[in-house]
C-alpha positions as CSV (number, residue, x, y, z in Angstrom):
1,M,-6.6,-16.5,-11.1
2,I,-9.3,-14.0,-12.2
3,R,-12.0,-16.0,-14.1
4,G,-14.9,-13.6,-13.9
5,L,-16.1,-10.0,-13.4
6,I,-19.3,-8.7,-11.8
7,F,-20.4,-5.3,-13.1
8,D,-22.6,-2.7,-11.7
9,V,-24.7,-1.2,-14.5
10,D,-25.9,2.4,-14.0
11,E,-23.1,5.0,-14.1
12,T,-20.6,2.1,-14.6
13,L,-21.6,0.9,-18.1
14,L,-24.3,3.4,-19.0
15,Y,-24.6,7.2,-18.5
16,Y,-27.9,9.0,-17.8
17,E,-27.8,12.5,-19.0
18,G,-28.8,15.0,-16.3
19,Y,-29.5,12.3,-13.8
20,T,-29.1,12.7,-10.0
21,L,-30.9,10.7,-7.4
22,R,-32.4,13.9,-5.9
23,R,-33.7,14.9,-9.4
24,W,-35.2,11.4,-9.9
25,Y,-36.9,11.6,-6.5
26,E,-38.5,15.0,-7.4
27,E,-39.5,14.2,-10.9
28,V,-40.3,10.5,-10.8
29,G,-40.3,9.0,-7.3
30,R,-42.3,11.7,-5.5
31,P,-45.2,11.7,-8.0
32,A,-45.3,7.9,-8.0
33,M,-45.5,7.9,-4.2
34,E,-48.3,10.5,-4.1
35,K,-50.4,8.2,-6.4
36,L,-50.1,5.5,-3.7
37,G,-51.0,8.0,-0.9
38,V,-47.5,7.6,0.6
39,L,-44.8,10.2,0.7
40,L,-41.3,9.6,1.9
41,D,-39.3,12.8,2.5
42,W,-36.1,13.1,0.6
43,E,-33.8,12.2,3.5
44,T,-35.8,9.0,4.3
45,F,-35.9,8.0,0.7
46,R,-32.1,8.5,0.4
47,R,-31.4,6.5,3.5
48,I,-33.5,3.6,2.2
49,V,-31.8,3.6,-1.2
50,R,-28.4,3.7,0.5
51,G,-29.4,0.7,2.6
52,E,-29.4,2.6,5.9
53,L,-33.1,1.8,6.4
54,S,-35.0,-1.4,5.5
55,R,-37.2,-1.3,2.4
56,R,-39.9,-2.5,4.8
57,Y,-39.9,0.9,6.3
58,V,-42.7,2.0,4.0
59,E,-45.1,-0.5,5.7
60,R,-45.6,1.9,8.6
61,F,-47.6,3.9,6.1
62,G,-50.0,1.0,5.6
63,I,-48.7,-0.3,2.3
64,D,-47.1,-3.6,1.5
65,H,-43.4,-2.9,0.8
66,V,-43.2,-5.2,-2.2
67,E,-46.2,-3.5,-3.9
68,F,-44.7,-0.1,-3.1
69,W,-41.3,-0.9,-4.7
70,K,-43.0,-2.5,-7.7
71,A,-44.9,0.7,-8.3
72,M,-41.7,2.7,-8.0
73,D,-40.1,0.4,-10.5
74,R,-43.0,0.8,-13.0
75,A,-42.5,4.5,-12.7
76,N,-38.8,4.1,-13.2
77,K,-39.4,2.0,-16.3
78,A,-41.5,4.7,-17.9
79,Y,-38.8,7.2,-17.0
80,R,-36.1,5.1,-18.6
81,E,-38.1,4.5,-21.7
82,R,-38.6,8.2,-22.1
83,L,-34.9,8.9,-21.7
84,L,-34.1,6.2,-24.2
85,E,-36.4,7.8,-26.7
86,E,-34.8,11.2,-26.1
87,G,-31.3,9.8,-26.5
88,K,-30.4,10.7,-22.9
89,I,-29.2,7.2,-21.9
90,K,-25.9,6.3,-23.5
91,P,-23.2,3.6,-23.0
92,F,-19.9,5.0,-22.0
93,P,-17.5,5.2,-24.9
94,D,-15.3,2.4,-23.5
95,A,-18.2,-0.1,-23.3
96,G,-16.6,-1.9,-26.3
97,A,-14.0,-3.2,-23.8
98,L,-16.6,-5.8,-22.7
99,E,-15.9,-7.6,-26.0
100,E,-12.2,-7.8,-25.2
101,L,-12.9,-9.0,-21.7
102,R,-15.0,-11.8,-23.1
103,A,-12.2,-12.6,-25.5
104,L,-10.0,-13.2,-22.5
105,G,-12.3,-16.1,-21.6
106,L,-13.9,-14.3,-18.6
107,K,-17.4,-15.0,-17.3
108,L,-19.3,-11.8,-16.9
109,A,-22.3,-10.8,-14.7
110,A,-24.3,-7.6,-14.5
111,V,-25.8,-6.9,-11.1
112,S,-28.0,-3.8,-10.4
113,N,-30.1,-2.5,-7.7
114,A,-32.7,-1.6,-10.3
115,S,-35.4,-4.1,-11.1
116,Q,-34.7,-7.0,-13.4
117,D,-36.8,-5.6,-16.3
118,N,-35.3,-2.1,-15.9
119,T,-31.8,-3.5,-15.9
120,E,-32.4,-5.6,-19.0
121,L,-34.2,-2.7,-20.7
122,V,-31.2,-0.4,-20.8
123,L,-28.6,-3.2,-21.5
124,K,-30.6,-4.6,-24.4
125,A,-31.2,-1.1,-25.8
126,F,-27.5,-1.0,-26.7
127,G,-26.8,-4.7,-27.3
128,L,-24.7,-4.9,-24.1
129,D,-26.8,-7.8,-22.8
130,R,-25.0,-10.2,-25.1
131,Y,-21.8,-9.9,-23.2
132,F,-23.2,-11.3,-19.9
133,D,-23.6,-14.8,-18.7
134,V,-26.2,-13.6,-16.2
135,I,-28.0,-10.3,-15.5
136,L,-29.5,-9.8,-12.0
137,G,-31.7,-7.0,-10.8
138,K,-33.3,-6.7,-7.4
139,D,-35.1,-9.7,-6.0
140,Y,-38.7,-8.9,-4.9
141,S,-38.5,-11.9,-2.5
142,Y,-35.7,-10.1,-0.6
143,L,-35.7,-6.4,-1.4
144,D,-33.1,-5.6,1.3
145,G,-30.7,-7.8,-0.7
146,V,-29.7,-5.0,-2.9
147,K,-26.1,-3.6,-2.7
148,P,-24.4,-3.0,-0.3
149,N,-25.9,-6.2,0.9
150,P,-23.9,-9.1,-0.7
151,Y,-27.0,-11.1,-1.6
152,L,-27.1,-10.4,-5.3
153,L,-23.3,-10.8,-5.6
154,N,-23.5,-14.3,-4.0
155,K,-26.3,-15.2,-6.4
156,A,-24.1,-14.1,-9.3
157,L,-21.2,-16.2,-8.1
158,K,-23.5,-19.3,-7.8
159,V,-24.7,-18.8,-11.4
160,L,-21.2,-18.2,-12.7
161,G,-19.9,-21.2,-10.8
162,L,-17.0,-19.2,-9.5
163,K,-15.4,-18.6,-6.1
164,K,-15.0,-15.3,-4.4
165,D,-11.3,-15.1,-5.1
166,E,-11.8,-15.8,-8.8
167,V,-13.8,-12.6,-9.5
168,L,-13.6,-8.8,-9.3
169,L,-16.5,-6.5,-8.7
170,V,-16.5,-3.4,-10.9
171,G,-18.5,-0.4,-9.9
172,D,-18.6,3.4,-9.6
173,S,-20.2,3.9,-6.2
174,S,-19.6,3.4,-2.5
175,N,-22.4,0.9,-2.5
176,D,-20.4,-1.2,-4.9
177,V,-17.3,-1.1,-2.8
178,L,-19.2,-1.9,0.4
179,A,-21.0,-4.8,-1.3
180,G,-17.7,-6.2,-2.5
181,R,-16.3,-6.0,1.0
182,N,-19.4,-7.5,2.5
183,A,-19.2,-10.4,0.0
184,G,-15.5,-10.9,0.4
185,I,-14.9,-10.0,-3.2
186,K,-12.1,-7.6,-4.3
187,T,-13.4,-4.4,-5.9
188,V,-12.4,-2.2,-8.8
189,N,-13.6,1.4,-8.6
190,I,-14.1,2.8,-12.1
191,V,-13.7,6.5,-11.5
192,R,-16.5,7.8,-13.6
193,F,-17.3,10.8,-11.4
194,E,-15.5,10.4,-8.1
195,R,-12.8,8.2,-6.5
196,V,-14.5,6.0,-3.8
197,P,-12.3,5.2,-0.8
198,G,-11.8,1.6,0.1
199,A,-11.6,-0.1,-3.3
200,D,-8.8,-2.6,-3.9
201,Y,-8.1,-1.2,-7.4
202,Y,-8.8,2.0,-9.3
203,V,-9.2,2.4,-13.1
204,N,-10.4,5.4,-15.2
205,T,-11.8,3.4,-18.1
206,L,-12.8,-0.2,-19.0
207,W,-9.8,-0.4,-21.2
208,E,-7.6,0.1,-18.1
209,L,-9.7,-2.7,-16.5
210,V,-8.6,-5.0,-19.4
211,N,-5.0,-4.2,-18.6
212,L,-5.5,-4.7,-14.9
213,V,-7.0,-8.2,-15.4
214,K,-4.1,-9.1,-17.7
215,E,-1.6,-8.0,-15.1
216,L,-3.3,-9.9,-12.3
217,R,-3.4,-13.0,-14.4
218,A,0.2,-12.7,-15.3
219,K,1.1,-12.5,-11.6
220,N,-0.8,-15.7,-10.8
221,P,-1.2,-17.6,-14.1
222,L,-2.0,-20.9,-12.3
223,G,-4.6,-19.5,-10.0
224,L,-2.7,-20.5,-6.9
225,S,-3.9,-19.0,-3.6
226,P,-1.2,-16.9,-1.9
227,R,0.4,-18.5,1.1
């Protein structure tokens, strides 16, 4: 039986007007790197963010990788604060479905590859933080534990006190689908911008997710494992 949901945050619950990773790299990431005396070209930066290269890669430039990514996160926080002031970060119109999901008795987690404070910043800005039993951003003690690595998902499961077959992972990207697969958790691709291959279920809105959860519960009301 489905007893909990783990949500991605950015581009799943919240929309960033005009955002692309490449644009963020040019406008925010690159200037922050230059202040550190380090410059990752776009392709290398993209591969690190996608989990294709370790975040320790930056240490070949003579900088501690934790300090590098903390500096990047500080720059990201300033960027997010500016976008919030300009009204360019917005919750998707269906974010109200979180209240309905809570009313179903589900435990909810928010898990993001952004830092803890950056994740909490945007959720709190719209009062969405109140829906979640736990909010997890990247862990500086294990920076390669971001999605598609299952590390953060396993942390969420432990806090929620749920088993893998009792939750669904809801996200918009291939990193979310891969993270779910790596953790052994079934995934729901919410098709905000594109349909990601490999998900177990597809929905177009969070209201469709509410219906999906109800359907899955109706099929297995006692929470019995399939034989």
